[in-house]
C-alpha positions as CSV (number, residue, x, y, z in Angstrom):
1,M,136.1,90.4,101.9
2,R,135.1,92.7,104.7
3,A,133.4,91.3,107.8
4,V,132.4,92.6,111.3
5,Q,134.3,90.5,113.8
6,V,134.5,90.0,117.5
7,L,138.1,89.6,118.5
8,T,137.5,89.8,122.3
9,T,134.2,89.4,124.0
10,T,134.4,92.9,125.6
11,G,131.3,94.4,124.0
12,P,130.2,96.5,121.0
13,A,132.9,99.1,121.3
14,D,135.5,96.5,120.4
15,V,134.0,94.9,117.3
16,E,136.1,95.5,114.2
17,V,135.6,95.5,110.4
18,R,138.4,93.2,109.1
19,E,139.5,91.6,105.9
20,V,138.8,87.9,106.1
21,P,138.9,85.0,103.5
22,D,135.8,84.5,101.3
23,P,133.5,81.7,102.6
24,T,133.6,78.3,100.9
25,P,130.0,77.1,100.5
26,G,129.1,73.5,101.1
27,P,126.9,71.5,98.7
28,D,123.7,72.6,100.4
29,D,124.8,76.2,101.0
30,V,123.7,79.3,99.0
31,L,126.5,81.9,98.4
32,V,124.9,85.3,98.9
33,E,126.3,88.8,98.1
34,V,125.1,90.7,101.2
35,H,123.5,94.2,100.8
36,S,122.0,94.8,104.2
37,V,122.4,93.3,107.7
38,G,119.9,93.5,110.5
39,I,120.9,94.4,114.1
40,S,119.7,91.8,116.5
41,F,119.8,91.4,120.3
42,P,121.9,88.1,119.9
43,D,124.6,90.2,118.2
44,L,124.8,92.4,121.3
45,L,125.0,89.3,123.6
46,L,127.6,87.6,121.3
47,S,129.8,90.7,121.4
48,K,129.9,90.4,125.2
49,G,130.2,86.6,125.4
50,E,126.8,86.4,127.0
51,Y,124.9,84.4,124.4
52,Q,124.0,80.7,124.8
53,L,126.2,80.0,121.8
54,K,129.8,80.9,122.5
55,P,131.9,80.7,119.3
56,E,135.6,81.0,119.6
57,P,136.9,84.5,118.6
58,P,137.6,85.7,116.1
59,F,134.1,85.3,114.6
60,T,131.8,87.3,112.4
61,L,128.5,88.9,113.8
62,G,125.3,89.2,111.9
63,V,122.1,87.2,112.4
64,D,119.8,88.6,109.6
65,F,120.8,89.6,106.1
66,A,119.5,90.3,102.7
67,G,121.2,90.3,99.3
68,T,121.5,88.5,96.0
69,V,122.4,85.0,95.1
70,V,125.8,84.2,93.6
71,S,125.3,80.5,93.4
72,G,123.7,77.6,95.2
73,P,120.9,75.0,95.1
74,G,117.3,76.1,94.8
75,F,118.0,79.7,93.7
76,E,119.0,81.5,90.5
77,P,122.1,83.7,90.3
78,G,121.0,87.3,91.0
79,Q,117.8,86.3,92.8
80,R,117.0,88.5,95.8
81,V,117.0,86.6,99.1
82,A,116.9,87.0,102.9
83,G,118.6,84.7,105.4
84,V,119.1,84.0,109.1
85,G,121.8,82.2,111.1
86,A,123.3,82.1,114.5
87,Y,126.0,84.5,113.4
88,G,128.2,85.2,110.4
89,G,125.9,87.4,108.3
90,A,127.7,90.7,108.7
91,A,130.1,90.2,105.8
92,E,130.2,91.0,102.1
93,L,129.6,87.3,101.3
94,V,127.8,84.7,103.3
95,A,127.5,80.9,102.7
96,S,123.9,80.4,104.0
97,P,122.3,77.0,104.4
98,R,119.5,76.5,101.9
99,G,117.0,75.8,104.7
100,S,117.4,79.2,106.2
101,T,117.6,81.2,103.0
102,F,114.4,82.6,101.7
103,A,113.2,84.2,98.4
104,L,112.6,87.9,99.1
105,P,109.3,89.2,97.8
106,D,109.5,92.1,95.4
107,A,107.5,94.3,97.8
108,L,110.4,94.5,100.2
109,S,113.7,96.3,99.9
110,F,117.0,94.8,101.0
111,D,116.8,96.9,104.2
112,E,113.3,95.6,104.9
113,G,114.5,92.0,104.0
114,A,117.3,92.3,106.5
115,A,114.7,93.4,109.1
116,M,112.5,90.3,108.5
117,P,113.8,86.9,109.4
118,M,114.6,86.6,113.1
119,N,112.0,89.0,114.3
120,Y,109.1,87.9,112.1
121,L,109.8,84.2,112.3
122,T,110.0,84.6,116.1
123,A,106.7,86.4,116.1
124,Q,105.0,83.9,113.9
125,F,106.3,81.0,116.1
126,A,105.2,82.8,119.3
127,L,101.7,83.6,118.1
128,D,100.9,80.5,116.1
129,E,102.9,77.6,117.5
130,R,103.1,78.6,121.1
131,G,100.2,81.1,121.6
132,G,97.6,79.3,119.5
133,L,96.3,82.7,118.5
134,R,92.8,82.8,117.0
135,A,91.2,85.5,114.9
136,G,89.2,87.9,117.1
137,E,91.5,87.5,120.1
138,T,93.3,90.4,121.8
139,V,97.1,90.5,122.0
140,L,99.2,92.7,124.3
141,V,102.7,93.4,123.1
142,H,105.4,94.6,125.5
143,G,108.4,96.5,124.0
144,A,106.2,97.2,121.1
145,A,108.3,99.8,119.4
146,G,111.3,97.5,119.0
147,G,112.1,95.0,116.3
148,V,110.4,91.9,117.8
149,G,107.6,94.2,119.1
150,T,106.7,95.7,115.7
151,A,107.0,92.3,114.1
152,T,104.5,90.8,116.6
153,I,102.1,93.7,116.1
154,Q,102.0,93.1,112.3
155,V,101.8,89.3,112.4
156,A,99.1,89.4,115.1
157,R,97.1,91.9,112.9
158,A,97.6,89.6,109.9
159,M,96.2,86.7,111.9
160,G,93.1,88.7,112.7
161,A,93.8,89.9,116.2
162,R,93.3,93.2,118.0
163,V,96.6,94.5,119.3
164,I,97.4,96.7,122.3
165,A,101.0,98.0,122.4
166,V,102.8,98.7,125.6
167,V,105.7,101.3,125.3
168,S,107.7,103.5,127.5
169,T,107.3,106.9,125.7
170,E,104.8,108.7,123.5
171,E,107.4,108.7,120.7
172,K,107.4,104.9,120.9
173,A,103.6,104.8,121.0
174,K,103.6,106.5,117.6
175,V,106.0,103.8,116.2
176,A,103.7,101.1,117.5
177,R,100.6,102.7,116.0
178,D,102.4,103.2,112.7
179,A,103.3,99.5,112.7
180,G,99.6,98.7,113.0
181,A,98.7,98.5,116.7
182,D,95.0,99.3,117.4
183,E,95.9,101.0,120.7
184,A,99.1,102.0,122.5
185,V,99.5,102.6,126.2
186,L,102.4,103.6,128.4
187,L,104.2,101.0,130.6
188,D,103.7,103.1,133.7
189,G,100.1,102.2,134.7
190,F,99.5,99.8,131.8
191,R,97.5,97.4,133.9
192,D,94.7,99.9,134.5
193,A,94.8,101.2,131.0
194,V,94.5,97.7,129.5
195,G,91.6,97.0,131.9
196,T,89.8,100.0,130.6
197,L,90.4,99.0,127.0
198,T,89.2,95.5,127.5
199,G,86.1,96.2,129.5
200,G,87.2,96.3,133.1
201,A,87.0,93.6,135.8
202,G,86.8,90.0,134.5
203,A,87.9,90.9,131.0
204,G,91.5,91.1,129.8
205,V,93.7,90.1,126.9
206,D,94.0,86.6,125.4
207,V,97.8,86.7,124.8
208,V,100.6,88.7,126.2
209,V,103.9,88.7,124.2
210,D,106.7,89.7,126.6
211,V,110.2,90.5,125.3
212,V,110.9,92.7,128.3
213,G,110.4,90.8,131.5
214,G,111.3,92.7,134.7
215,D,108.9,94.4,137.0
216,A,105.9,94.4,134.6
217,F,105.7,90.6,134.6
218,T,103.2,90.1,137.5
219,D,100.9,92.8,136.1
220,S,101.1,91.0,132.7
221,L,99.7,87.9,134.4
222,R,96.9,90.0,136.0
223,V,95.7,91.5,132.6
224,L,95.2,88.0,131.1
225,A,91.6,87.0,130.4
226,P,90.5,83.5,131.6
227,Q,92.5,80.9,129.6
228,G,94.9,83.6,128.6
229,R,98.5,82.9,127.6
230,L,101.6,84.8,128.6
231,L,104.4,84.2,126.1
232,V,108.0,84.6,127.5
233,V,110.2,85.7,124.6
234,G,113.1,87.5,126.4
235,F,114.3,89.8,129.2
236,A,115.3,93.0,127.5
237,A,114.6,95.1,130.6
238,G,117.7,93.8,132.2
239,Q,116.0,93.5,135.6
240,G,116.6,89.9,136.1
241,I,114.4,86.9,135.3
242,P,110.9,87.2,136.8
243,Q,109.5,84.5,139.1
244,V,106.1,83.0,138.8
245,K,103.9,82.3,141.8
246,V,102.0,79.3,140.4
247,N,98.9,80.0,142.4
248,R,98.3,82.9,140.1
249,L,97.9,80.4,137.2
250,L,95.2,78.6,139.1
251,L,93.2,81.6,139.9
252,N,92.2,82.4,136.3
253,N,93.2,79.3,134.4
254,V,96.1,81.1,132.6
255,D,99.3,79.8,131.1
256,V,102.9,81.0,131.0
257,R,104.6,79.6,127.9
258,G,108.3,79.8,126.8
259,V,109.1,80.9,123.3
260,G,112.4,79.3,122.3
261,W,112.2,79.7,118.5
262,G,115.9,79.0,117.7
263,A,116.2,75.8,119.6
264,Y,112.9,74.5,118.3
265,T,113.7,75.1,114.6
266,M,117.2,73.6,114.8
267,T,115.9,70.1,115.2
268,R,113.1,70.4,112.6
269,P,114.3,70.4,109.0
270,G,112.0,72.4,106.7
271,Y,110.3,74.3,109.6
272,L,111.8,77.7,108.7
273,Q,110.7,77.4,105.1
274,R,107.1,76.6,106.2
275,Q,107.2,79.6,108.5
276,W,108.4,81.9,105.7
277,A,105.7,80.5,103.5
278,A,103.1,81.5,106.1
279,L,104.6,85.1,106.2
280,V,104.6,85.7,102.4
281,P,100.8,86.3,102.1
282,M,101.0,88.7,105.0
283,I,103.8,90.6,103.2
284,E,101.9,90.6,99.9
285,S,98.8,91.9,101.6
286,G,100.8,94.8,102.9
287,V,100.0,94.1,106.6
288,V,103.6,92.9,107.2
289,R,106.1,95.6,106.3
290,P,109.2,95.8,108.6
291,P,109.7,99.3,110.0
292,V,113.3,100.0,109.5
293,G,114.7,102.4,112.1
294,A,118.2,103.8,111.9
295,T,120.6,102.7,109.2
296,Y,124.4,102.6,109.6
297,P,127.4,102.0,107.4
298,L,129.3,98.7,107.9
299,A,132.1,100.5,109.9
300,E,129.5,101.6,112.5
301,F,128.1,98.1,113.3
302,G,129.5,98.5,116.9
303,R,127.7,101.9,117.3
304,A,124.5,100.3,116.1
305,L,124.8,97.7,118.9
306,E,125.6,100.4,121.5
307,D,122.4,102.2,120.4
308,M,120.4,99.0,120.9
309,A,122.0,98.4,124.3
310,E,121.0,101.9,125.4
311,R,117.4,101.4,124.0
312,R,117.8,104.3,121.6
313,T,116.5,102.3,118.7
314,L,113.0,102.3,117.2
315,G,112.0,99.5,114.9
316,K,114.8,97.4,113.4
317,S,118.2,99.0,112.9
318,V,120.0,98.0,109.7
319,V,123.6,98.1,108.5
320,R,124.2,98.6,104.8
321,V,127.1,96.6,103.4
322,R,126.6,97.9,99.8
């Protein structure tokens, strides 16, 4: 079968599509014929040897995928599924653990299915488990036109929240609004804009979801309402890891909370399936519908990663295997 492989951890330009042996599924694995693969930030880090997991090359990329079941426990042959793993999904066949393989609702295409798992499960974990989001609260989303950003917008809306998107361009503002954001503001000057939208001095947002980090971090703390929560998801800005002056937390009774979805789920059997079950009604209601950005053929997986690295992507990029 064909698979997208890292031979040397020298970046996206050096990933290759190679012929490799078909996988041999274990007793609790589902063998899936892959149709679409999502492009994820961990893929980019893996290609450069910068991810916390460091598999020995050669290894296959691919975190999110969607396709049809060949065989395996809990599913019927031909059933449409989506799945998620640390890597290994960018291939014509995948042996996916049953616990991280999900029935794909009819409302979603294979491309949309491949855009779902990591981003939407991360968003659900961030907002529900870590953020304690309640209906009627206001959520601010940084990097709101990207994959995790658009997922967070939609999950927050499905949970009954008002959503303010923060983006870097007017083009990205449209993507965020199309995804369901109530308002979109530009990163430059977002603190004042958010103050105006939330009623000025003494007001603010209840939750900030930050996948960007960098220079905006301190202003993100400043726009929190009393007892607000800033959720640290990642550092896509590439400006280093922000530092917190803890006296700021005291001033307004606010929290900074880490969002480590992958590590949390690895030690909790069944948790991913419970998360997916929480997302299904959101999908069926139409509020959750992954915005698929650019699509690429399998041979251009490396170019898709380069486009992500240069922040040229809107929504979730998808590679089509079939």
